[in-house]
C-alpha positions, 0 to 999 in steps of 0.5 A: 847652348842651354839645351847643352848646359841642362845636359850637361847638368842632368848627367852630372845629377846622375853620376852623383846619384850612381855613386850615391847608389853604389855607396848605399849597396856596398852599405847593404851588402856587407850588413847582410853579410854580418847578418848571417846566422851563426849556427853552433855545435855546442851543447844545446845550452851552450849553442842556445845561448850563442845562437840567441845572443847571435840571433838578436844581434843580427835582428837588431842590426838587420832591423837598424839596417833596414830601417836605415836603409829605407830612411835614406832611400827615402831621405834620398827620394826627397832630396832627390824629390826636392832636387828635381823640382828646384832643378827644374824650376832653375833649368827652366829660369836659366832656359828661359834666361839664356834664351832672352839673349845671355850669351856670355853669362852661359859659359860662367853659369856652366863653369860654376855649376861644374865647381859646385858639382866637383866639390861635391863629388869629391866631398861624397868620395872622401865619405864614400872612402871613410864609410869604405875603411869603417865597412873593411873594419866591421868586415875585419870584426866580422872575419873575427867572429867567424874565427871564433865560431870557427874555435868554437866548434872546433872546441865541440869537436873536441868536447865530442872527442873528449866525450866519447874518450870518456871512460879512458880516462876520468881525471884527463877529461874532467880536466879538459872538460874544465879546460874546454869550459873555461876556453868556451867562457873565454870565447864567449866573452871575447865574441860578446866584445866583438858583437858590440865593436860590431854595434859601435860599428854600425852605429858610427856606420850610420853616422856616417850615412846620417852626415853623408845625407845631411852634407848632400842636402847642404850642398844641395841647399849651397848649389840651389842658392849659388845658382837662385844668386847666379841667376839674380846676378844674371838679371841684374847685368842683363837689366843693366846690359840692356839699358847699356845697349839703348845708351850704346844705340843712342850713342852708336847712332850718334857716332854714325852721324858723325861717322857720316860727316867724317865721310862727307868732309873725307869725300870732300878732302878727297875732291878738292885733292884731285882738283889740287892735283889736276892743278898741279899737272895742268901747271907743270904742263902750263910750265912745260908749255910757256917754255916752250912759247918762250923757245918758239917766241925767241925763234920767232923773235930772230924770225921777225928780225930777219922779216923786217929786214927782208920787208924793208928789202921787200919794201924797196923792192915794190917801191922800185916795182910800183913805180916800174908798174906804173910805166907799164900801166902806162904803157898799157894803156897805150897798149889797150887804147891801141888794142880797143882801136884794133878791135874796132877795125877787126869789128869793121873787116869782120863785118865787111868780111861778113858782107862780102861772104853775104854778097858772093854766095847771093851772087853764086846762087844767082848764077854758076856761070861766074866762078873762076876756073883758077880758084876752083883749081885753087880749091881743088889744090887746097883741097887735096893739100889739107888735112881735114878739108871737108868744109872744102870739098863740101864747098866744091860739089856745092859749087861743081855740083858733085854727086855723093859718089863723086865726093867719095871718089875725092875723098879716096884721092885726097893725100896726106901731104903737108905744105907749109909757108903762105900757101899752106896757110891758104890751103888750110883756110876755111872755105868761108874765107874764100868765099869772102876773099873772092867778095873783097877781091870784087869790092877792091876791083869794082868788076863783076864775075863776068871780069876775067882780067883780074884774078881773085886768087892774085887779090886773096894773097895780095891782101894776106900778104899785106895784113901779115906785113902790117902785123909784124910792122908794130907787136902789140904785147899781151895782157899777159906778157905785161903781167909775167913782166912785172912779176919778173921786177 
C-alpha cells in the first residue's frame, strides 16, 4: 500500500513537471519565432535603420528570453531539487509511518495529496491558458510586424519601379516618392509601436512565468507543509491509537474473563435445564406409570376381593379336607401297620423260600434220582408255553444233563403260544420259584424225594391259589391311592 501511494505521488509529480516543460517549450518556440531577423529591400539607409532596430530588439528579446528560460530552468531545477529532498524524506517518513501499521491513515494521506495535486494542476492549467493567450497576442503582433515588412517590401518594389520610370514622369515620380516616403515613415512609426507592444507582451509573459514559478513554489511549500502536518497528525493519532490499544487490551482481557464466566454460567444453566427436562420427562413417565399402577391396583383390589371370597371358600374346603385327611391318616396308619406286618410276613416267607431253595439245591446236588417226573414234565411244558424260558431251559439242562446241542434243539422246538389264567402264571414263574416250591412242598408234607405219593406240582398249585385267595379278601390301598383320594376331596 505504501509503495503504491509513493508511486502515484511520483507519477503525479512527473505529470506536473511534463506540463511545465511543455509550457516552457511552447514559450521558447514562440520567442524563437519572434526573434527571426527581418531583411528589407529598402534603400540602404532605410534597410540599415530597420535592420538595426529589428536586430537590436530581437537580440534584446533573445537575451532576455534565454536568461528567463535559463533562470526558469534553474529555478525549476532548484524547485525540483527542493521537491526531491523533502519528497523523499516525506515519502520515507510516510513509508515508515505506514510500515508501523497505520493502515487507516493511508487512504486519508493519499486522498489529501491527490486533492492538493489536483488543485495545483488546476491552477497550473489556468496560468498556462493565460500564458497561451498572451502568446497568441504576441503571435498576432508578430503577424502585424510581418505584414508591415511585407508592405515595406512592396513599397520598396514600387520605389524600384518608380526609379525605373523616373525618366517618364519626374513630377509624378517626385510626388510618388513623397507619398512613398510618408508611407514609409508611417510604417516605421507603426513598426516601432508594434515592437513596443511586443516588448510589453514579452515582459508580461516573463511576469506570468515568474508568478507561475512563485505559485508553483508556494504550492510545493503548501504541499510539504500539509504533508508534514498530516504526518504529525497521523503520528499523534497513532500514539493515541496505541494508548487506546493498550487500554483496549486490558479491557479485552476483562471482557474475555467476563465472557468465560458467562460461558460457564451458560454451561451450568444448560446442564440445569437438561436436568430439569430429564426430571420433567421422568415425572411425566412417573405420572403415566402411576395411572397404570392405579388401574392395576383397582384390578388387583377387585381380584383381591374375589380372592378373599375364594380363600374363604377354599378355607372351608381346606377344613373339610383336613377333617377327611385326619380320617384318611387314621386309615393310613392302620394300613401302614398292616403293611409293616405284611412286610414282616413277606420277609419271613422270603427267608423260608430262600432256605427252601438252598435246601432243594443241596438235595438236587446230592442225588439226581430224587426228581419227580411230573415236575420235569411241568417244567418242560412251562418252557414250551412261555415266551422267555431261558431260566427254565437252564434248569432242565442242569437237572437232566442236556448238552449244548440238545439245548439248541429244545430252543428250536419252542412255540409262541400263550396261556392265560393260573397255569400261565405258573408256566411264566421263574425256575427259582419252581425250585423253591419243591422245597416248600417237601417241608409241608415232611417227605423226602423218595416219597412219590404227594405230587409236588399239586402242592405248589395249592399254595399259590391259597395266597391269591388271601390277597383278594382284604385289599390294602396304596399310599398313591390315598394321596389321590385326598386331592380329589
